[in-house]
C-alpha positions as CSV (number, residue, x, y, z in Angstrom):
1,M,120.7,97.7,83.2
2,A,119.9,94.2,81.9
3,E,122.4,92.5,79.7
4,I,121.6,92.8,76.0
5,T,121.8,89.2,75.0
6,A,121.5,87.7,71.5
7,A,118.3,86.0,72.7
8,L,116.8,89.3,73.8
9,V,117.6,90.9,70.5
10,K,116.2,87.9,68.7
11,E,112.9,88.0,70.7
12,L,112.5,91.7,70.0
13,R,113.1,91.1,66.3
14,E,110.5,88.3,66.2
15,R,108.0,90.5,68.0
16,T,108.5,93.6,65.8
17,G,109.8,92.4,62.5
18,E,112.6,95.1,62.7
19,G,116.3,94.5,61.9
20,M,118.8,93.2,64.4
21,M,120.8,96.4,64.7
22,D,117.6,98.5,65.2
23,C,116.4,96.0,67.9
24,K,119.8,96.1,69.6
25,K,119.8,100.0,69.7
26,A,116.3,100.1,71.0
27,L,117.1,97.6,73.8
28,T,120.2,99.5,74.7
29,K,118.3,102.7,74.9
30,A,115.6,101.0,77.0
31,G,118.2,99.5,79.4
32,G,117.4,96.0,78.3
33,D,113.6,96.3,79.0
34,I,112.0,94.7,76.0
35,E,108.5,96.0,76.7
36,K,109.9,99.6,77.0
37,A,111.8,99.1,73.8
38,I,108.6,98.1,72.0
39,D,106.8,101.1,73.4
40,D,109.6,103.4,72.4
41,M,109.7,101.9,68.9
42,R,106.0,102.3,68.5
43,A,106.1,105.8,69.8
44,S,108.8,106.7,67.2
45,G,106.7,105.2,64.4
46,A,109.3,102.4,63.8
47,I,106.5,99.8,64.3
48,K,102.8,99.9,64.3
49,A,102.1,97.0,66.7
50,A,104.1,94.1,68.2
51,K,103.2,90.6,69.1
52,K,103.0,89.5,72.7
53,A,105.6,86.9,73.6
54,G,104.4,83.4,72.6
55,N,101.0,84.6,71.6
56,V,98.7,82.7,69.3
57,A,95.3,84.2,68.6
58,A,93.1,81.0,68.8
59,E,90.3,82.3,71.0
60,G,87.8,85.0,69.9
61,A,84.3,85.2,68.4
62,I,82.1,84.2,65.5
63,A,79.8,86.9,64.2
64,V,76.9,86.5,61.7
65,K,74.8,89.0,59.8
66,D,71.9,88.1,57.4
67,D,68.8,89.6,55.7
68,G,67.1,86.4,54.7
69,K,68.7,86.4,51.2
70,A,72.4,86.7,52.1
71,A,74.6,86.1,55.1
72,V,78.1,86.8,56.3
73,L,80.0,84.6,58.7
74,L,83.1,86.2,60.3
75,E,85.7,84.9,62.7
76,V,87.8,87.3,64.7
77,N,90.5,85.8,66.9
78,S,91.9,87.0,70.2
79,Q,94.7,85.6,72.4
80,T,92.4,84.9,75.4
81,D,88.8,84.1,75.8
82,F,88.7,86.8,78.5
83,L,89.2,89.5,75.8
84,A,86.6,88.0,73.6
85,L,84.0,88.8,76.3
86,Q,85.1,92.5,76.6
87,D,83.1,95.4,75.1
88,D,86.0,96.8,73.1
89,F,86.5,93.5,71.3
90,K,82.8,93.0,70.8
91,A,82.5,96.4,69.3
92,F,85.3,95.7,66.9
93,V,83.7,92.4,65.8
94,A,80.3,94.0,65.4
95,A,81.6,96.8,63.3
96,S,83.6,94.4,61.2
97,V,80.7,92.1,60.3
98,E,78.5,95.1,59.6
99,Q,81.1,96.5,57.2
100,A,81.6,93.1,55.5
101,F,77.9,92.7,55.0
102,A,77.3,96.2,53.7
103,D,80.2,96.0,51.3
104,K,79.1,92.5,50.1
105,L,82.6,91.2,50.8
106,T,83.2,87.5,49.9
107,D,86.8,87.3,51.3
108,A,88.5,88.4,54.5
109,A,91.5,90.2,52.7
110,P,89.7,93.5,51.9
111,L,88.1,93.6,55.4
112,I,91.5,93.0,57.0
113,E,92.9,96.0,55.1
114,A,89.9,98.2,55.8
115,R,89.9,97.5,59.5
116,E,93.7,97.5,60.1
117,A,93.8,100.9,61.7
118,D,91.0,100.1,64.2
119,R,92.6,96.7,64.8
120,L,95.9,98.3,65.7
121,I,94.2,100.7,68.1
122,L,92.5,97.8,69.8
123,V,95.7,95.8,70.0
124,G,97.5,98.8,71.6
125,K,94.6,99.3,74.1
126,V,94.1,95.7,75.2
127,G,97.7,94.5,74.9
128,E,96.7,91.4,73.1
129,N,96.9,90.1,69.5
130,V,93.6,90.4,67.5
131,N,93.2,89.0,64.0
132,I,90.4,88.9,61.5
133,R,90.8,85.3,60.3
134,R,88.2,84.4,57.8
135,L,85.0,85.4,56.2
136,V,82.3,83.8,54.0
137,R,79.3,85.3,52.3
138,V,76.5,83.1,51.0
139,E,73.4,84.1,49.0
140,G,70.3,82.3,47.9
141,D,66.5,82.0,47.7
142,V,66.2,81.6,51.5
143,V,69.1,82.1,53.9
144,G,69.0,81.6,57.7
145,T,71.7,81.7,60.4
146,Y,72.3,80.5,63.9
147,L,74.9,81.8,66.4
148,H,75.7,79.6,69.4
149,G,77.0,82.0,72.0
150,N,80.0,83.6,70.2
151,K,81.8,80.3,69.4
152,I,79.8,78.6,66.6
153,G,78.1,80.2,63.7
154,V,76.2,78.6,60.9
155,A,74.5,79.8,57.7
156,V,72.1,77.6,55.7
157,V,70.9,78.3,52.1
158,L,67.6,76.8,51.0
159,K,65.7,76.7,47.7
160,G,62.1,77.3,48.9
161,G,60.9,77.0,52.4
162,S,61.2,79.8,55.0
163,V,63.9,81.7,56.9
164,E,62.5,80.1,60.1
165,L,63.2,76.6,58.6
166,A,66.7,77.7,57.5
167,K,67.4,78.9,61.0
168,D,66.2,75.6,62.5
169,I,68.4,73.6,60.2
170,A,71.3,76.0,61.0
171,M,70.8,75.3,64.7
172,H,70.9,71.5,64.0
173,V,74.1,72.0,62.1
174,A,75.6,73.9,65.0
175,A,74.7,71.0,67.3
176,S,75.7,68.1,65.0
177,N,78.4,69.5,62.8
178,P,77.9,67.2,59.8
179,E,80.8,66.8,57.4
180,F,78.8,66.7,54.2
181,L,75.4,67.8,52.9
182,L,74.6,64.5,51.0
183,P,75.7,60.9,51.3
184,T,76.9,61.1,47.6
185,E,79.4,63.8,48.6
186,V,81.2,61.5,51.0
187,S,84.5,60.8,49.3
188,A,85.7,57.2,48.5
189,E,88.8,58.0,50.7
190,A,86.6,58.8,53.7
191,I,84.6,55.6,53.2
192,E,87.8,53.5,52.9
193,R,89.2,55.1,56.1
194,E,85.9,54.3,57.9
195,K,86.1,50.7,56.7
196,A,89.7,50.3,57.9
197,V,88.8,51.8,61.3
198,F,85.8,49.5,61.7
199,I,87.8,46.4,60.8
200,S,90.6,47.4,63.1
201,L,88.3,47.9,66.1
202,N,86.3,44.7,65.5
203,E,89.1,42.2,64.7
204,D,87.9,39.8,67.4
205,K,84.3,39.8,66.1
206,I,85.3,39.5,62.5
207,K,88.0,36.8,62.9
208,G,86.9,33.4,61.5
209,K,83.6,34.7,60.0
210,P,82.8,34.0,56.3
211,A,83.7,36.9,53.9
212,E,80.0,37.6,53.0
213,I,79.2,38.1,56.7
214,V,82.1,40.4,57.2
215,E,81.0,42.3,54.1
216,K,77.5,42.8,55.5
217,M,78.9,44.0,58.8
218,V,81.1,46.5,57.0
219,A,78.3,47.6,54.8
220,G,76.1,48.2,57.9
221,R,78.7,50.3,59.4
222,I,79.2,52.4,56.3
223,Q,75.5,53.0,56.0
224,K,75.5,54.3,59.6
225,F,78.6,56.4,58.8
226,L,77.0,58.0,55.8
227,A,73.9,58.9,57.9
228,E,76.1,60.4,60.7
229,A,78.3,62.3,58.3
230,S,75.7,63.8,55.9
231,L,73.2,66.5,57.0
232,V,70.1,65.3,55.1
233,E,70.4,61.8,56.7
234,Q,70.8,63.0,60.2
235,A,67.9,62.8,62.7
236,F,66.7,66.4,63.3
237,V,67.7,67.5,66.8
238,K,64.3,69.0,67.7
239,D,62.4,66.0,66.4
240,P,64.5,62.8,66.1
241,E,61.6,61.0,64.4
242,I,62.3,62.9,61.2
243,K,65.5,63.3,59.1
244,V,66.7,66.8,58.2
245,G,66.3,66.1,54.5
246,A,62.8,64.9,55.0
247,L,62.0,67.9,57.2
248,A,63.1,70.3,54.4
249,K,61.2,68.3,51.8
250,K,58.0,68.4,53.9
251,A,58.2,72.2,54.0
252,G,58.7,72.3,50.2
253,A,62.3,73.2,50.5
254,E,65.7,71.8,49.4
255,I,68.9,72.3,51.3
256,V,71.4,73.9,48.9
257,S,74.4,74.4,51.3
258,F,75.5,75.0,54.8
259,T,78.6,76.8,56.3
260,Y,79.9,76.0,59.7
261,F,82.4,78.2,61.6
262,K,83.8,77.4,65.0
263,V,86.3,79.6,66.8
264,G,89.9,78.4,66.5
265,E,89.2,75.5,64.1
266,G,92.5,74.4,62.7
267,I,94.7,76.7,64.8
268,E,97.5,74.9,66.5
269,K,97.9,76.2,70.1
270,P,101.5,76.0,71.5
271,V,102.2,73.8,74.4
272,D,104.5,75.6,76.7
273,N,107.7,73.8,77.8
274,F,109.6,76.0,80.2
275,A,112.7,73.7,80.3
276,E,113.0,73.8,76.5
277,E,112.5,77.5,76.4
278,V,115.3,78.1,78.9
279,A,117.6,75.8,77.1
280,A,116.9,77.5,73.8
281,Q,117.6,81.0,75.3
282,L,120.8,79.8,76.9
283,A,122.0,78.3,73.6
284,A,121.1,81.5,71.7
285,S,123.0,83.7,74.3
286,K,126.2,81.8,73.6
287,Q,126.1,82.4,69.8
């Protein structure tokens, strides 16, 4: 029987959310085997599902569903990319996006609640954490989507034009990931940051030049920055001779909005440090 250390009790508590005494009893009954303790607690109904040690669900898939007038983008995360390619996970994602679209959901919260039972079954089957992370619904005159593999999803709303045009622009967004729709949407703070970066990187070129020359150099860089950052000013990926905004205008359309989802955006993945982990466990066991 393994020793029931404070560190072991703490780990079980973190993975189950149960009280210290309940965790200690479960570990004692399981002979110090934390995985058996978790299985026993789940079997007894004490917990529904437990986290895998050190897991962060930062992989997964983006799903899209649209009908030309509305679209849903959904991100479902898994712990590993391997699971994201498996049929069980794909089926869960597909069913989730279908339900979100059918129910006209605009937020992930009601979908998370509705799909919780199925999520827990999936977690228990695959042994990996799975989370519905975020959902967006867009509607408009014309709506088109593009899905790049299962990692990037885009929805574009147009006023006028066609679904095919919206899909083409969505594909461009997936490739270029613009920060803004229009140059006028670029914040003053973003422009000032870009100025500071440009000056810092070009100190040698700027040094000794008249102020008006420096001002022109900075202005040129800002113009380029605005073109790079805003969708309508970007060169269209399928025809670099025309800008995206001009492409839409030529087709009698106006770009109203775009939404870009990429798997794992903003999720901080842990960096394992075995030495620190061992030191922490030793310190905890002495408490």
